[in-house]
C-alpha positions in Angstrom: -47.9 14.2 1.9 -44.5 13.8 0.2 -43.9 11.7 -2.9 -42.0 9.2 -0.8 -44.9 8.8 1.6 -47.3 8.4 -1.3 -45.1 5.7 -3.0 -44.5 3.8 0.3 -48.2 3.9 1.0 -49.1 2.4 -2.3 -46.5 -0.4 -1.8 -47.9 -1.1 1.7 -51.5 -1.2 0.3 -50.4 -3.6 -2.5 -48.6 -5.9 -0.1 -51.6 -6.0 2.3 -50.9 -8.6 4.9 -48.1 -10.3 2.9 -45.1 -11.1 5.0 -42.0 -9.3 3.7 -39.0 -11.6 3.7 -35.8 -10.5 5.5 -33.2 -9.3 3.1 -29.8 -11.0 3.6 -27.1 -8.6 4.5 -24.1 -10.9 4.3 -22.0 -8.5 2.2 -18.4 -9.2 1.5 -16.0 -7.5 3.9 -12.4 -6.2 3.7 -9.9 -9.0 3.9 -12.1 -11.7 2.5 -10.1 -12.1 -0.7 -6.4 -12.1 -1.6 -5.1 -9.3 -3.8 -4.2 -10.6 -7.3 -1.8 -8.5 -9.3 -2.4 -10.5 -12.5 -6.2 -9.8 -12.2 -5.5 -6.1 -11.8 -3.3 -6.1 -15.0 -5.9 -8.1 -16.9 -8.7 -5.7 -15.9 -6.6 -2.6 -16.7 -5.7 -4.0 -20.2 -9.4 -4.9 -20.8 -10.2 -1.3 -20.1 -7.6 -0.3 -22.7 -5.0 1.0 -20.2 -1.4 0.2 -20.9 0.5 -1.6 -18.1 4.2 -1.4 -17.6 6.1 -3.4 -14.9 9.3 -2.5 -13.3 11.1 -0.1 -11.0 12.6 2.3 -13.5 9.7 4.7 -13.7 11.8 7.5 -15.3 12.7 5.2 -18.2 9.0 4.3 -18.8 8.0 8.0 -18.6 10.7 9.0 -21.1 9.6 6.2 -23.5 6.1 7.7 -23.6 7.4 11.1 -24.8 4.9 12.9 -22.5 5.6 16.5 -23.7 4.6 19.1 -21.2 4.2 17.1 -18.0 2.3 18.1 -14.8 3.9 16.6 -11.8 2.2 17.1 -8.3 4.7 18.4 -5.7 4.8 15.1 -3.7 5.9 12.9 -6.7 9.2 11.1 -6.2 11.8 13.2 -8.2 13.5 10.0 -9.3 10.4 9.2 -11.5 11.2 12.1 -13.8 13.4 11.5 -16.8 16.3 13.9 -17.4 15.2 16.9 -19.4 11.5 16.4 -18.8 9.4 19.5 -19.5 7.6 19.9 -16.2 4.9 22.5 -15.8 2.7 23.3 -12.8 -1.0 22.4 -12.8 -2.0 25.9 -13.7 -0.6 25.5 -17.3 -1.8 23.6 -20.3 -0.1 20.2 -20.3 0.1 17.1 -22.5 0.4 14.6 -19.6 0.3 14.1 -15.9 2.4 11.8 -13.7 0.8 10.8 -10.4 1.0 8.1 -7.8 -2.1 6.3 -6.5 -3.7 5.8 -3.1 -4.9 2.2 -3.8 -5.8 -0.1 -6.8 -8.6 -2.6 -6.8 -7.7 -5.9 -8.6 -11.3 -7.2 -9.0 -12.5 -4.0 -10.8 -9.3 -2.8 -12.4 -9.8 0.6 -10.6 -7.2 3.0 -9.4 -8.1 5.5 -6.7 -6.5 8.9 -6.2 -7.2 10.7 -3.0 -5.6 14.1 -3.6 -2.5 13.4 -1.6 0.7 15.4 -2.4 1.9 12.8 -4.9 -1.5 12.7 -6.7 -2.4 16.4 -6.9 -5.8 18.0 -7.1 -8.5 16.2 -9.0 -8.4 18.4 -12.1 -4.8 17.4 -12.7 -5.8 13.8 -13.5 -8.7 14.8 -15.7 -7.4 17.5 -18.1 -4.3 16.2 -19.9 -4.6 13.7 -22.7 -2.2 11.2 -21.1 -2.3 10.1 -17.4 0.8 8.1 -16.2 0.0 6.6 -12.9 2.5 4.7 -10.7 1.0 2.0 -8.5 3.1 0.0 -6.0 2.3 -3.7 -5.7 1.6 -3.2 -2.0 -1.2 -0.7 -2.9 -3.2 -3.4 -4.7 -6.1 -4.8 -2.8 -8.5 -7.5 -3.8 -11.9 -5.8 -3.8 -13.8 -2.6 -3.2 -14.4 -3.2 0.5 -10.6 -3.5 0.9 -10.1 -0.2 -0.8 -12.8 1.5 1.3 -11.0 0.3 4.4 -7.8 2.0 3.3 -9.3 5.3 2.1 -10.3 8.4 4.1 -13.8 9.2 3.1 -13.2 12.9 3.8 -10.6 13.2 1.0 -11.5 14.0 -2.6 -11.6 10.5 -4.2 -11.2 10.0 -7.9 -11.9 6.4 -9.1 -10.3 5.6 -12.4 -11.2 2.4 -14.4 -9.2 2.8 -17.6 -9.0 5.8 -20.0 -12.0 8.1 -20.1 -14.6 6.6 -22.4 -18.3 6.6 -23.2 -20.5 4.9 -25.7 -23.5 6.1 -27.7 -26.7 4.2 -28.1 -25.1 2.1 -30.9 -22.2 1.2 -28.6 -19.7 3.3 -30.6 -16.9 3.9 -28.1 -15.5 7.5 -27.8 -12.5 8.1 -25.7 -11.3 11.2 -23.9 -14.7 12.8 -23.3 -14.4 13.2 -19.5 -10.7 12.8 -19.0 -7.5 11.4 -20.5 -7.8 9.3 -23.6 -4.7 7.3 -22.7 -3.9 5.8 -19.3 -0.5 4.2 -18.6 0.0 2.4 -15.3 3.4 1.6 -14.0 3.2 -1.3 -11.6 6.3 -1.3 -9.3 7.5 -3.4 -6.4 6.5 -2.4 -2.9 8.6 0.2 -1.1 
């Protein structure tokens, strides 16, 4: 007898002849809410990300003084400021510049799916600074909307603010499992 069978047997015995109520399964589905850019910005800021708005991505990147910058091969070259020190993802870097697959307004989450403009998963986890470009048309209202847009066979990285954790006394420590700083550049749709 497995542990599962033992536990379920005990539950059945405890319930006896009690009627088990039907569990409602009316979950929210994709398309039930409207995407709200202001909510996304509010959530990102709450998570201690810095949000920039505009279309001049290169100017924002330059203003951040990123140092050695990893840039996945599919990133739009116009996003790079003149004179940027670009290194490949095999070298030590200070920052990474990526695009996003989708962003969830309700949770303030950005999802990367390993596409050419996002690079492999390690690229977004190792540098101290992650600069992520999100187009307004990539913002969805809720997680079901994001799931509907994503390919579950791709390597998905869900990012809700800079990497952070807290100890038992709720002392926040940033940069433990990824970048300490997250800058999101929210641009107009293509």
